[in-house]
Each structure stands twice: as C-alpha cells, then as structure tokens.
C-alpha positions in Angstrom: 93.8 134.4 22.8 95.4 131.2 22.0 96.3 128.8 24.9 99.3 126.6 24.2 99.2 123.1 25.8 102.3 120.8 26.2 101.9 117.3 25.2 103.6 115.0 27.5 103.2 111.3 28.2 105.1 111.2 31.5 103.8 110.1 34.9 101.6 113.1 36.1 102.3 114.3 39.6 100.0 117.2 39.7 96.8 117.5 37.6 94.0 120.2 38.1 90.9 120.4 36.2 88.8 123.6 35.9 90.1 124.7 39.2 88.3 127.7 40.4 88.7 130.0 43.5 86.4 132.9 44.0 86.5 135.7 46.6 83.4 137.8 46.8 82.4 137.0 43.3 85.8 137.7 41.8 87.7 134.7 40.4 91.3 134.7 41.8 91.9 131.3 39.9 89.6 130.8 36.9 89.2 127.2 35.7 92.9 126.4 35.8 94.1 123.3 34.1 97.6 122.6 35.5 99.8 119.5 34.5 103.1 118.6 36.0 104.9 115.5 35.2 107.2 113.4 37.5 110.9 114.5 37.7 110.5 117.9 36.0 111.0 121.5 37.2 107.9 123.3 36.3 108.0 127.1 36.2 104.7 128.6 37.4 105.1 132.0 35.9 102.8 135.3 36.0 102.8 138.8 37.3 102.1 139.6 40.8 98.4 139.2 41.7 97.9 136.6 38.8 96.8 133.8 41.1 100.0 132.0 41.6 100.0 131.9 45.4 96.2 131.2 45.6 96.9 128.1 43.3 99.7 126.9 45.5 97.7 127.2 48.6 95.0 125.2 47.0 97.6 122.5 45.9 98.7 122.3 49.5 95.2 122.1 51.0 95.5 125.4 52.8 92.5 126.7 51.1 89.5 125.0 49.6 88.7 125.3 45.9 85.2 127.0 45.0 85.0 124.2 42.3 87.2 121.9 40.1 89.6 119.1 41.1 93.0 118.6 42.3 95.0 115.3 41.8 98.4 114.8 43.3 100.2 111.5 42.7 97.0 110.4 41.0 94.9 110.9 44.1 92.0 113.2 44.9 93.4 115.9 47.3 90.0 116.3 48.9 89.9 112.5 49.8 93.5 111.8 50.5 95.0 115.1 51.8 97.1 113.8 54.7 98.4 110.9 52.6 99.4 113.2 49.8 100.9 116.0 51.9 103.1 113.5 53.7 104.9 113.2 50.2 105.0 117.0 49.6 107.6 119.6 50.9 106.8 123.4 50.6 108.1 126.9 51.0 105.5 129.5 50.7 106.6 133.1 50.8 109.2 133.5 53.6 110.5 130.6 55.7 109.8 130.6 59.4 112.6 130.3 61.8 113.7 131.0 65.3 116.6 133.5 65.1 118.3 132.8 68.3 118.5 129.0 67.6 121.1 127.4 65.2 120.2 125.9 61.9 120.5 122.4 63.4 118.2 123.3 66.4 115.6 124.9 63.9 115.5 121.7 61.9 115.3 119.5 65.0 112.2 121.2 66.1 110.6 120.4 62.7 112.0 116.9 62.6 110.3 116.1 65.8 106.9 117.3 64.6 107.2 115.2 61.4 109.0 112.2 63.1 111.9 112.1 60.5 115.1 110.3 61.3 117.6 112.4 63.3 120.2 111.6 60.6 118.1 113.5 58.1 119.2 116.8 59.4 122.8 116.6 58.3 121.7 115.2 55.0 119.4 118.2 54.1 122.1 120.6 55.4 124.5 119.0 52.8 121.9 119.2 50.0 121.4 122.8 50.5 125.2 123.6 51.1 124.9 124.7 54.8 127.3 122.1 56.2 129.7 124.1 58.3 127.1 126.7 59.2 124.8 124.4 61.3 126.0 125.7 64.6 125.5 129.5 63.8 122.4 131.3 65.2 120.1 131.7 62.2 119.7 135.4 62.9 123.3 135.9 61.5 122.4 134.2 58.2 122.2 136.1 54.9 118.8 136.1 53.3 119.9 133.6 50.7 121.1 131.3 53.6 117.8 131.6 55.3 116.0 130.6 52.1 118.2 127.5 51.8 117.4 126.7 55.4 113.8 127.0 54.5 114.2 124.5 51.6 116.2 122.2 53.9 113.2 122.1 56.3 110.9 121.4 53.4 113.2 118.5 52.4 113.3 116.9 55.9 110.4 114.6 55.3 112.0 113.3 52.1 109.3 114.7 49.7 108.7 113.5 46.3 107.3 116.8 45.3 108.6 120.2 46.3 106.4 123.3 45.9 108.4 126.8 46.2 106.5 130.0 46.0 108.9 132.9 44.7 112.0 131.3 46.3 114.4 134.0 44.9 112.2 137.1 45.9 114.3 139.8 47.5 117.6 138.0 47.1 120.8 139.7 45.7 122.3 138.1 42.6 124.6 135.9 44.6 121.5 134.6 46.6 119.5 134.0 43.5 122.3 132.0 42.0 122.5 129.8 45.1 118.9 129.1 45.0 118.9 128.5 41.3 121.6 126.0 41.4 120.1 124.1 44.4 116.7 123.8 42.6 118.3 122.6 39.3 120.1 119.8 41.3 117.1 118.4 42.9 115.3 116.3 40.3 118.6 114.7 39.2 120.2 114.1 42.7 117.0 113.6 44.9 114.6 112.5 42.4 112.2 115.2 43.3 109.7 117.0 41.1 109.7 120.7 41.6 106.9 123.4 41.1 108.7 126.8 41.4 106.6 130.1 41.0 108.1 133.4 40.0 107.0 136.7 38.3 110.5 136.9 36.6 110.9 135.1 33.3 114.5 135.2 33.3 114.6 133.2 36.5 112.2 130.5 35.3 114.0 130.3 31.9 117.2 129.3 33.7 115.7 126.7 36.0 112.6 125.0 34.4 112.0 122.6 31.6 108.2 123.4 31.4 106.5 126.7 32.0 102.8 127.6 32.8 102.0 131.2 32.4 98.9 132.5 34.3 97.3 135.8 33.8 94.3 137.0 35.8 93.8 133.5 37.2 93.7 131.9 33.8 96.4 129.6 32.4 97.4 131.4 28.9 100.4 129.3 28.0 101.7 125.9 29.1 104.5 124.3 27.2 108.2 123.5 27.3 110.8 126.3 27.7 112.2 125.2 24.4 108.9 125.9 22.5 108.5 129.2 24.4 111.8 130.2 23.1 110.8 129.2 19.6 107.5 131.1 19.9 109.6 134.1 20.7 112.5 133.5 18.1 111.2 136.1 15.7 112.0 135.7 12.0 115.1 135.0 9.7 115.7 137.1 6.6 117.7 135.4 3.7 118.9 137.3 0.8 119.3 134.8 -1.9 119.5 134.2 -5.7 116.3 133.1 -7.5 114.2 133.9 -4.5 110.9 132.6 -5.8 112.5 129.1 -6.5 114.1 129.2 -3.1 110.9 130.0 -1.4 109.3 127.0 -3.3 112.0 124.8 -2.0 111.7 125.9 1.6 108.0 125.3 1.6 108.3 121.9 0.2 110.7 121.2 3.1 108.1 122.3 5.7 109.4 125.8 6.4 106.9 128.7 7.1 107.4 132.1 5.4 106.8 134.6 2.8 108.8 136.7 0.1 109.4 140.3 0.8 111.5 142.6 -1.6 113.2 139.5 -2.9 114.1 138.1 0.5 112.9 134.9 2.2 111.1 135.8 5.5 110.9 132.7 7.6 109.4 132.2 11.1 109.6 129.7 13.9 113.4 129.1 13.1 116.1 127.8 15.4 119.8 127.6 14.6 119.6 123.9 13.5 116.8 124.6 11.0 118.5 127.7 9.6 121.7 125.8 9.1 119.8 122.9 7.3 117.9 125.2 5.0 121.1 127.0 3.9 122.8 123.7 3.2 119.9 122.5 1.1 119.7 125.8 -0.8 123.4 125.7 -1.5 123.2 122.2 -2.7 120.5 123.2 -5.1 122.3 125.8 -6.8 121.3 129.0 -4.8 123.8 131.6 -3.7 123.0 132.8 -0.1 124.2 136.3 0.2 123.0 137.3 3.7 121.2 135.7 6.7 119.7 138.0 9.2 117.8 137.3 12.4 115.2 139.8 13.7 114.5 138.4 17.2 111.8 139.3 19.6 113.1 139.2 23.1 111.5 136.5 25.3 110.6 139.1 27.8 108.6 140.8 25.0 106.8 137.7 24.1 106.0 137.1 27.8 104.5 140.6 28.0 102.4 139.8 25.0 101.1 136.6 26.5 100.3 138.2 29.9 98.7 141.3 28.3 96.5 139.1 26.2 98.2 139.8 22.9 99.7 136.4 22.1 98.8 135.1 18.6 
C-alpha cells in the first residue's frame, strides 16, 4: 500500500504525529499523521467507522490519545488545551438547540457562556444566511437551517479553526448545497481554516483543496484534490503516425506511457498536458488521428484506496 503525502510549506494549524487511540486492544486510530495548513479547507474522508470522529474528538480534547502527539497552532494540546480551544469552533454530529427558543435566544445562551460580544449574534446569523429567521422558534427550522445554526454557534467565539464532523449528513440536496456554499466562503471571507469530515467523496471534492483519506484508523492518502483527480485520471490513447518515433518524443518530454498496437498509451494526463503533447507531435510532423480518454472515476479510485488496492 502506498501512502501519498502532500508537500506544503504553509503555516501549519494542525499537526499530529503517530496519533494512536486504542479501545480494548483495537486501534480505532492507528499512528495517524495529519497535517492541515492555515487558510485551507481540509477534507477528512473515509468510510463510516474508519476513525474520523475518534480523531476529531482527540483534536478537540474530548478524549485522550493512547499515544502520539497533537499540535494545534504550533502548541501541544495536552499542555495548552484551554488556550487552544478558545481559538477553535466545532460542530460534532448533530447541533444542540432548544426547539422552543428562537435562533437568537439559542445563540444568546451560548454567547453568555463564552462571553462573546452581544453584537456577534447578528454577525454570525448573517454569515450563515439566517438573517430574517432569527425570531422563529428553532423547532420550525428545516434540518439544513438547524445545521447552519449549529455552525453559527461554532462561529460565535470568532474561531481561527472550525472543525465540522459530517455537516451534510442526512440533508436533502438543497440543504447540502447551502452547507457546502457556506463552508467554501469561510476561509476567504472569515480567514478561518476548516476541517470537514465526510464519507462522501463527491462532497469533499466540491469543497476541499486538500484531502486526507483514512481507512481502518490509518491515513492512506493525503494530498491535494487536484493530485487526487490526477491519480484517478486514467489513461489517454493516441492513434498517430510513426508511433515509435512519437513515443520517443513523448518520453523525452517527460510523459509516462507505453506502445500498444501502434497507439500511445499515456498515464497521469490532464487536459493541458494532452494539448501540449498533441501540439508538439504535430509540430514534429506527426499526424494525430484520434485522441481517446479511458477514465477511471474518482469514486472507483477512492474505493481502491479505502479497500487497500491503491498502487
């Protein structure tokens, strides 16, 4: 099994080293190395039961690791727990609320506990697009609105890091779109780093810039979404004149591939690389008869990774 690691020189917000959590001899999280840089949306992806929520609970200091270390904002979580958590907002599983109270009243109860400015309530309601709904009892909210209210509560303390565990779980398509749009705005508009977990690749692909895939408690893939898409991009087949000479030219230009039945079979190709190669081949006197793509779906590649078949 290959483990892909992203190389990023940005300021690190979360860094775990060999993070381990055992229950009765079984490792729910197994020597996990998680790295999240400032200002990014990090998609924490894996099937149900893979260890995502256990990891998140350790990051929030709700459970203690068996071994390993957690650094948040460059500080050891064990030694600086309260100082760190003042800078973190979270929504783990379903939001808690009082159904008979309004959105404003629910947020007011939390505001008093964390001693946030009273003006912050209107600000976070605007961020999550609930302005105009603040005086309605929450029991009349849709599930998507309740999720947005939960995120508003997590934003009350003006966090630098927001941790969301399966925030779109159980929502209808409209609710999913609302949450996705909200999350995508947060780094740019609020300067917040976001860790969002999900078991759905399609959701993470549309929100995150970086993805970490966890399987049976182990990190099996950690890289950018763009590189994940490139890994799953399949192959390009070019029918071309003088295929041997064309293959020689392609390899000289750094392309990876083979010759099969007089066709160039090239891997790890995106649209820009294909266009450049075709241009160079034509300029060198080759006739390009056909360009075909045989694409592996991103979902198929994801299944290969989580089932241990990535190569």
